[in-house]
C-alpha positions, 0 to 999 in steps of 0.5 A, a space after each residue: 464459481 469454478 473449482 479450479 483456476 490457472 491463477 488466483 489474484 488476491 486484492 483489487 488495488 492497482 497491482 491486482 487489477 493490472 496483473 489480472 489484465 496482463 493474462 491472455 484470454 485462455 488463462 482462467 483468472 479468479 480476482 478476489 476482493 475482500 470488500 467492494 471492488 473499488 475499495 483499496 489503498 490505491 483508490 485513496 492515492 492522491 498525488 500521482 505516478 512518477 515516471 520519466 516521460 520527457 527525456 528532454 527535461 528528465 532522465 532515468 538516472 535522475 529518477 534512480 538517484 532520487 529514489 535511492 536518496 529517499 530510501 537512504 540507499 538501502 534500496 535494491 539498485 537492480 529493482 530501482 533500475 527496473 522501476 525507472 526504466 519500465 515505468 514509463 511504458 506502464 504509465 502509457 499503457 494505463 493512459 491508453 486503457 482510459 486513465 484520464 491524466 491531466 493535460 497541458 494545453 498542447 495535449 501533453 501530460 501535465 507533470 507536477 513536483 513532489 518532495 524528494 524529486 529533482 524534476 517535475 515528473 509526476 503525472 496525475 488526475 487532479 488530486 485523486 489519481 489512484 481512484 482514476 486508475 482503479 476506476 479505469 482498470 475495473 472497467 477493463 477487468 469487467 470486460 474480460 471473459 476470462 476474469 471472474 470477479 469475487 467481491 465481498 469474498 474473504 480469503 481465510 486460508 491458503 494451502 499448498 497443493 501438488 501443483 499450486 494452491 487451494 484457497 479457502 474463501 467465504 462469501 458475504 453470506 458465510 458460504 465457504 468453499 475451497 478453490 484451486 489454482 496453479 499460481 497465486 498473486 498476493 496483492 493485498 495491500 498494506 498494514 495500516 490498521 495495525 496502527 491507531 492512526 492511518 491513511 489506509 482503508 479499512 481493509 489494510 490488515 496485512 492478510 496477504 503477508 500473514 498467509 505468505 508467512 504461514 506458507 513459509 515465505 520470507 518476510 523482510 523489513 516489516 519494521 520499515 514503516 513510512 509515516 506521512 508527515 501531513 495527514 489531516 489532524 482530525 478528531 481521533 478517527 483511525 482512517 485519516 485523509 491525506 494532504 498530498 505531497 503535491 500540496 507542498 510541491 505546489 508551494 504550501 509551507 509547514 508551520 508550527 503552532 506559533 505560525 513559524 516555518 521550522 522544517 529548514 531547521 532540521 533539513 536544508 530541503 525544508 518542506 520538500 525533504 523526503 517524508 521520513 525527514 519531514 515526519 521526524 522534524 514535526 515530531 521533534 518540533 512537537 517535543 520541543 514546543 510541547 504540543 501537536 499543533 502543526 499546519 500546512 498553509 497554501 493560502 498565498 496561492 490563487 484560490 481558483 488554482 488551489 480549488 482546481 488543482 486539489 478539488 478532493 482535498 479542498 472539498 474534504 477539508 471543507 467538510 471538516 470546517 477548513 477552507 484551504 484557500 483562506 485557512 491553515 490545514 491542521 496536520 500531523 504524521 500518521 502511518 501511511 505505507 509499508 516498504 517491507 513485506 513479502 520478499 520477491 525477486 525481480 519477477 515478483 516471485 516469492 520464496 515459495 514456488 508458484 506464489 507471487 506478490 505485488 504492490 504494497 504487501 511485497 518487498 521488491 527492494 525498490 523503496 529502501 527504508 523510505 518510499 519516494 513520493 508517487 513511486 508506489 503506484 509505479 511499483 504496483 504497475 511495473 512489478 504486477 506486470 512482471 508477475 503476470 508475465 512470468 506466470 504466463 510463461 510458466 503456464 505455456 511451458 508446463 502445459 496442463 497439470 493437475 492441481 491435486 485433490 482439494 482438502 476438506 474445509 476446516 472448522 469454521 464455527 466457534 466462539 465470538 472474538 473477544 472484544 478489544 483485542 484489535 484495539 490493544 494491538 494498535 495501541 502497542 504498535 502506536 506506542 512502540 514503533 511510531 515516527 521516533 521508536 521507543 525501544 524500551 517499549 518493545 519487550 513487553 509489547 512483543 510479549 503481549 502480542 505473542 500472547 494474543 496471537 497464541 490465543 487466537 491460534 489455539 482458541 476455537 473462534 468462528 472463522 469470519 472477517 473479524 477473526 481473520 483480520 485480528 489474527 493478521 494484525 497480531 501476526 504483523 505486529 509481532 513480526 514488526 517487533 520481533 525484527 526491531 528486537 533482533 529476534 528475527 532477521 529483517 
């Protein structure tokens, strides 16, 4: 591995992979993946990508308005305008890169409807769109000679240099080194593992947000957490698989334990209201009924249509003993997405010079207080390309520059992490800041989180993935409750 790069991209979901592919062949890129390359939240994305690809039946202003409405009009209008206008070109670009979107008989891209959208504008690959995108982008990345891939590599530190950063990285064998870069793009995904129940992958521990915060970058609206209303209500596993918004878009109805539709009692849009509205409806109905028995029912649709349209969901539910063509699907809200994160401008630049962020770890302002379905992959594409293009411009303007002298590696050996800290962190956040928050739980929860974070920062623990992730979770959880309590601006 080289000691210096022009750009380090951290994270291999849609944002990280797509950013790496935007650079010219002379730009030396290091792409860091905490685990195996395909493991990311992007790979778990089911529904699709929302974009205005048919101006005869859709319009940018409609997509703009749908996004603003879903976000409670707390979105940044300039960022939303960039999203909806640049989105289609990026969707066409990944289609050309080999992403196999489903097509109509005439060869045009098939479009579906999801909650909160006023038009059928979501292009998809069955019900595993994220995987289709990530797989195609990985294939492209592997073909680029200027991109070096570091799989199963832990980023444990990020320090400012004279003209860039030095990153402390550790491979799967525990071998560590410092590598330099002139620019860094954080595309590290979300914070799902700070909750007891999440649809996120195991790597979603907020590492990028924690590193950016340590560097002094502004973090905004970390308490804006989206809870998906229809996660499969499995046995108590932290990672729950999603029953896509598109299932309701194709006609599934939401039922309580008595087999009654209820969503329309809480909002006139019923099952097709935005995610936060439907999640609150379920929790309110749960309190009213005194149980957590809720179901999605799509059994009235043709079985072959259901199997062909949702093959992954069909198979995954079948593994849990539920045949969705004849059985109701047990569902309940759980943590799904972070709307806040590392504050960036329209170039995806953070408040720290030479540091950029894209994807779920960033806060572009696109989503407002609640993300519109299938806007996440679109945001990852649009703003990661903007980050890469701004860096490419700066590299050309600056010419060759020295990064500076690499610092010595920090102490890496020490005591093992105490058992149960991450479990305690999750319990605190799950209790205090779920769908309907409990303000009375915040003060004591924050006090304990600050105690845990201090313990991790002052104790002499061995630097490894367990330690880094526990510290990230404690930091993120504390930042959420600091914001909720008013101790930190959102």
